[in-house]
C-alpha positions, -999 to +999 in steps of 0.1 A: -663-808+418-684-795+447-673-783+475-669-804+505-693-798+531-676-790+560-687-803+594-681-796+629-691-823+650-702-818+694-705-850+709-708-870+745-688-899+731-710-926+727-717-952+703-745-931+680-721-901+680-692-926+675-705-938+641-715-905+629-679-894+633-672-925+617-694-920+584-686-885+578-651-891+581-655-919+553-676-898+534-656-882+502-683-855+502-676-841+539-646-823+552-641-827+591-628-794+601-632-804+640-648-822+671-654-811+699-664-833+734-686-828+763-697-844+795-734-868+786-736-905+790-700-904+802-674-880+814-654-858+795-623-874+796-640-904+784-655-888+753-625-879+742-602-912+743-633-924+725-636-898+697-595-899+696-597-941+691-619-935+667-606-908+645-570-923+643-593-956+630-603-936+601-571-922+597-573-889+605-552-866+623-554-861+662-548-826+677-563-823+713-568-792+732-584-781+761 
């Protein structure tokens, strides 16, 4: 059995990053350790909301820390 690749994703929460989070969370060879959000094309609050929705849609536990 192979060890999973551990991932930490830092994102501004727009479409390309949301797609990457979805792919990573559905990949059996990857373990999504954490996702951090930053202000970029959108506010950090909107980025966090987008990522939270994406993780819930992919049945991942969401823990928000500020």
